[in-house]
N, C-alpha and C positions, 0 to 999 in steps of 0.2 A: 504494500500500500504506500504509494508515494506521498510525500509530505508537500508536494507542490500543488499549485492551482487550488488552494483551499477556498471553499465557498464561505463568504461572510454575510452576516445579516445586514439589511438596509439600516440606516441610522435610526429611523423611527422604531423599528422592531428591536434593535439592539438596546435602545433606551427603555422600551417596554420590558425587555428581559432583565435589564439591570434593576428596574423598579420592583419586579417580582422577586428577585433575589434579595433585595433589601427588605421585602415583606417576609420572606421565608426565614431568614436568619433569626430574628427575635422570636418567631413562633417556635423555633427549635430549642430556645432557651427558656421558654415559658413553662412554669411548673403546672402539672395537672395531677392533683392529689387523688382524685377518685377515678374509678374505672370509667364512669360516665364522662368525666372530663377528658380522660385519655382518648376515648373513642371520638369525642367531638373534636379534639385537637387533631387527631389523625385525619379525620374527614376534611378539616380546614386545610391542613398541610397538603393533603392529597390534591385538593382543588387547585392550590397554587402550583404544585408540581405538574399537574396536567396542563396548565397554561404554559408553563416553562417548556414542557416536552413538545407542545405544538409549535412553539417558536423555534426551538432547537432542531426540530425535525427538518427544517429547511436547510440545515447545514449538510444534510445527506451523508452523515457519518454512519459507517456500518462496522459491526464487530466480526463479520465473516467475509469470505471471498465470494459469496453468492452461490456457492455450490452446496449440496447436501453434505452433512458430516461424513456419511459413509463413503462419499466419493473422494474424500481427502485422506482416508485411512492408509492406503498403499504408500502414498508419498510420505506420510508421517512416519510409518514404520521403517521405511527406507532411511529416512533422516535419522531416526533414533538408533537404529542398528549400525549405521555408518559412523555414528558418533559414540560408539562404545556400549550401547545397550545390548543385552542378551535376552532373546525371546525364544524359549524352548517349549515346543509342543503345545503352545497356545496361540490364538490369534484373536483379533478384534472383530466382533460381529455386531450386528444390530440386535438389541434385546428390548423390543417394544414394551414388554411387561415390566422392565426395570427403568423405563423412561428414556432410553437412548441406546448407547453402545455399551458393550461389556466384553469380558474375556471368556473364551471358550476353548476347551481342549480340542486338539486335532488328532488325538489318538491316545493310547494308554500312557500313563505317567506313573512312575513309582513314587511311593511315599519317601519323603526326604529329598526329592529331586528339585533342583532350582528351576523355576519356570520364568522368572523375570529378574534381571539384574540391571541396575541403573547406576552409572558412575556419578560421582559428585559433580563432575564437570557439566552434567546435564540437569542438575537441580536448578530451578528458577528461583532466585532469591535476590534480595536487595543487598548489593555489595557497597563498597566505599567509593564507587566511581563518582566523579565530579557532578554528573547530571543528577544522580540520586542524592548526593550530598546537598545540592542546591535546593532540592525540595525539602529535605530533612531540616535544613537550617531555617526554612520558612514556616514549618509546621510547629504549633505550640506543643510543648512537652506533655501537657496534660492530655491533649488529644491523642498523641502517639502512645501514651501509657494506657489510655482507656481502650483504644482500638489499634493495636499494633499491626493488624492486617491491612490498615488503610494504606500504608506506604507500599506494601506489596501490590495492592490493587492499582495504585498510581504507576508503579513500575510496569505493570501489565499493560496499562493504557499507553505508556510511552513506547513499549515494544510493538503493540498492535499497529501503531501508526508510524513506526520508524521505517524509513526506506531500507529495503534489503535486510530486514531483521533476521538474524540467525534463528530466531524462535518461530518464524512464520509457519512452518509445517505443523508445529505443536499448537499454535494459536488457531490455525484453520480447522483443527479437529475438535476444538472446544464447542460446547453448545452455544447457540445464539441467545436463548432465553432460559430462565431457570424457574423453579417452583418454590423459591424462597419467598418470605413475606414481602420483600421489596417489589414483587410483581402482583401483590394482592390489591384488589379494589376495596373500598370501604365495605361493600356488600360481601365480599369474600371474608373480610375480617370478622364480620358479624357471625359467620358460621362457627367461629371459635368461642362464642360466649360460654362462660362457665368452665372452659377448659384450662388446663395448665399452660397452654401455649399462647393464650391471648395477650397477657401482659408482656411477656418477652418479645412477642412479635411486634406489638405496638412500640415498645422501647427501641427495638432494632430499627424500625422504619423512621422513628423520630431522630435517632442518632445519625443515621446515614443521610437523611435530608439536611440536618444541621451541618454535617461535615461537607456535603456537596455545596451548600451555600457559602460556607467559610472558604473552601478551596476556590470556588468560582469568583468570590469577591476579592480575596487577598493573595491567592497563590498563583492561580492560572496565568494571569497576565505577566508574571515575573519568570515563568519557566517556559523556555522555547518549546520543549517537547510536549507541553500541555496547552499552550496558548490557543491552538486552533482545533484541539482534539478532545476537549473536555465538555461533555454534556451530562445531564442526569441519566439518560439511558445508557451511555457508555460507562458511567460511574457505577450504576447499580449492576450492570453486567460484570464489571471487573470485581466489585465487592462480592458478588454472588459466586463468581468463579473461585475466588480465594476462600470464601467461607466453606464451600462444598468440597474443596480439593486440597487445602493447605495441610501441611504436616509440620510438627515441631521436630526439627532435626537436631539430635543431641550433640551437635558440635557447632562451635561458633564460626560459621563460614564467613560471616559478614565483617568481622573484626571491629564491630561497634563496641564501645565500652559498656561494661556492666550487663552484658548479655551472655547467658550460658546456653542458649539455643538459638536456632534460626528458623523462622517461618519460611517454608519453601513449597513450591509446586514440583511434583516429581512425575515427569512425562512417562507414558507407557504404563507404569505401575498404577497410576490413578485412573486407568481405564477399567479396573476391576470394580464391581459392585460390592456392596456391604452385606455381610451376614454375620450372625453370632453363632458360636458353637452349639448353643442350645436350640437355635432356630431351625425349623424344618419346613417353613412355608414362604420362603422368598424374602428378598431384601427390600426393594423399593416399593413393592406392593404386597399386600397380605396374602395373595393367592398365586404367586408368580412361579414358584419353582416346582418342577416335576420330580426332582431328585429327593429320595428319602434320606440320603446322606450327602449333604452339600460338600463340595470340594473347597476347603478353606486353606489358605496359605498362612504361614508364619512369616513375618517381615522383621528384618533387623538391619541396622546400619553397621557395616564392618569398617571400623576406623582404620584398620591396618591396610585394607585394600581400597579404602575410600569409595565404597559403593554400597548401595542398598540391595539386599537380597530378599527374594520372596520364594519361600520353599513350601511345597505341597505337604500337608500333614498326613494325608492318607492316600492309598492307591486310587488312581483313576483307571478304569478298565476299558473305556471306549472314547471315541470322538464325540463331540457335540455336547459335552457336559459344561455348564457354567462354572467358572473358577472365580472364587470370591476372596476378598480380604475383609478384615475386621476393622471398622473405623474407630473402635474403642467403646467403652462402656458409657453410653448415653441413654437418657430416658427417651421415650417416644416424642415428647414435646421438644427436647433438645434436637433430636434428629429432624423434626419438622421445621423448626426455626432456622437451624444452622446448616442443614443438609438438603432440605426440601423434599423429604420423603417420610413415610410412616409405614410401620408394619405391625401385624398382630402378634400378641404374646411376646413382646419384647421383654426378656427376663430382667432387664435393668430398669424398666419403667418404675418411676416413683411419682406419686401424685400428692399434692398438698391441699388439704381442705380444712374448713373450719369445723371444729368439734367443741362441744360444751357439756358440762355437767348439768343434769336436769335440776333446775332450781325449785321445781315443785315437788321433788322427792322429799319425803319425810325425814330421810337420813342425810339430807344435803349438807348440813353443818359438819357431820362426822366425816362424810366423804371429802368435803373441801379441806378439812383439817389434815386428813391423811395425804391428800395430794400436796398440801403445803409442806408437809414433812418430807415428801419425795421431791420437792422442787418442781412440781408440775402444775401449770396453770389450770384453773377450772374452765377456762375457755381460751381457745387459741388455734392457730393453724398447725396441723400435724400431718406427717407424711406416712404414706403406706404404699405397698406394692400389691402383688396379686394375693388374693385371699385363699391360699391353699396351704395344706399341711398345718393342721390344728387351727390356729387363729390367723394365719397368713403372715405376710411381710409387713410389720408395723414398726414405726419409729418408737424408741423407748417411751416418750410421753404418751403415745397412743396405746401402747401395751398397758401402761399404768392406768390411764383414764378408762379404758374398756374393762379392766378388771375391778378397779375401785368402784365403778358405777354399778356393779352387780354383786358386790360383797354383801353378805348378811350383816346384821348389826353385831353379832358375836364376832364375826370375822374382822369387821372394822375395829372393834374394841381390841382384839388381839394385836393387830398391827399398830394401833395407836398407843395402847397402854402397856402391853406386855413386851413387845419387841423393843429392846434398847440398843441393838446393833444396827447402825444405819445401813451397813452392807446387806444385812439380812432383810431389812425392809425394802431395800433397793431391788431385790429380786422381782418385785412386782413390775419393774420396768424392763425386765429381761424376757427374751423369747423363751428360753428354757426356764420354766417355773415349776419347781417341785417342792411345795410347802409341806411342813410337817402335818400329820393327820390331826394333831390337837388344834391346829390353826384352821385347817380346811379339811373336813372329813373326807370329801370326795372331790378330787381334782378334776375328774371327768365331768362332774356336775357343774363345777365352776367354768370349765371350758365351754360347756354347752350354753350356760348363761351368757358368757362372754361372746360367743358366736351369735347368739340371738340379739345382743345389744349392738354388735357391729352390723348385723344385717339390717336392723331397724335404722341405724344411723346412715348406712349407705343408701337405703331406700329414700330417706329424707333428702339426701344430697342429690340423688338422681332426679327427684321431682323439680329441682331448680333449673335443670337444663331445659332449653326451649323445645326440644324434641325428645321423643322416647327412643329406646333401642329399636323397637319395632318400626317406628317411623323412618329412622335412618336406614334400616335394612330395606324397607320398601322403596326408599328413594334410590338406593343403589340397584336394587333388583329391577325396578320398573323403568330405569333410565340407563340404557346401555351406554358405553363410552362415547359413541358418536352423537348421543343426544344430551349428554351432560358434560359441561366444560371440565377439562381435566383438573383444573385447580379446585373447583367446587367438589368434584369427586374425591380428591385427595383430602380435603378438609372434613368431609362427611366421614370418610374412612377413619381419619384420625380421631374424631370425637367419638366414633363408635368403638374404636379400640379402647379409649379411655373409659367409656361407660361400661365396657365388659370387664375392666379391672374392678369397678365397683360391684358389678353383678356377681363377680366371683366370690364375694362375701355373702351373697344371698342364696346362691344355688348350692345345693348339696352335692 
């Protein structure tokens, strides 16, 4: 992509754009304390950004070479292998069920065999080159500390529009659009009401809009490589690329002071989709994989050889099998906000909801006293995972609240008056709870009471969602992919996955 013959806006439209940026920046710094205020603020900022996008679209800037991603794969692989990458018995193919491209076996592969190797020289990261340093010196330290990936996104923009860029084959194979919250409309955002992803998604959009405004106003005009190439669409593309593909490389490649790792993009290796070892039903969609034993690779950086290695964990017996990597232990909400996908039964999912001790309970004072002794609030946001294996995956405060809420008066008196060892009392906060029979004659009965309390609490929380599980299932069933926008389908799938976590405490 040549840097010559850049299109510029007419003076009147440039003035209008400048006015909109002036309007956007203070909005990005305005506090919004309640969720209602945050949604209203998002809608207002979205309106300003849409007007900005319409003006900037006249600059005719593109993040692709105009060809489908799949058409760029051969040239990309040739570039990667000619620059030191090793690609063994896997190739890049279209995986529509995973939202784009992915890695797939070309034949049998033995466990322990290396399938992808990428030399350090092919890591894309911000080094100490003068053109990067020029931007770093203009960016406020607080912004870089809050969003370290912003500089990597700006470096990506510089390379995207740099004449004869070394990285062009890699950039050409990247997606043109993403499914991160930066591409949501306000109507899309409303689909996330009551979910764990709503506030993080709103915060992300606000931060990136604010950073766009700051860079547009104070940085862009002072950096040659950004002066004619920085728009909101280009910026959200670059930020989303970095969010969905970045890795913390455990060596300081950049030589910047006070850094013990470097954020980097790793070509070829990042073509693999995500799966967890426990997962058996797909990575980017909850019903995607046909394999009962997914092929997952272990990945490590070898400092001696200065390369990343991706090694298959188990035998692959045939061609055509998807090959996955693990993006790390993230909740489903974190995957949605930062990676743009969701999947069912994520073993790492944790949800935080508001729970409270029943103030109308005749034993409220005693229950509140015991919770006080345990250091647990009578009302507060508490975390939980799936409701399986006895009482499920609960945070210590929720273990305590769910047990204290169902103790009999004698049991309460025992833990308030008889137990003088704080560690013994603190067992109420632990998953493994084996009290003495003189305290609780039947642990099985207590667990039954606790499960009933949790089921009732989860039913109450489920009623706060605007839709039911059945309604969400019907929306997905009655609207095939060609009739339901892919972003709306993704958000419905996500909130359905979240509701099923709550339902796991209700269903036997």
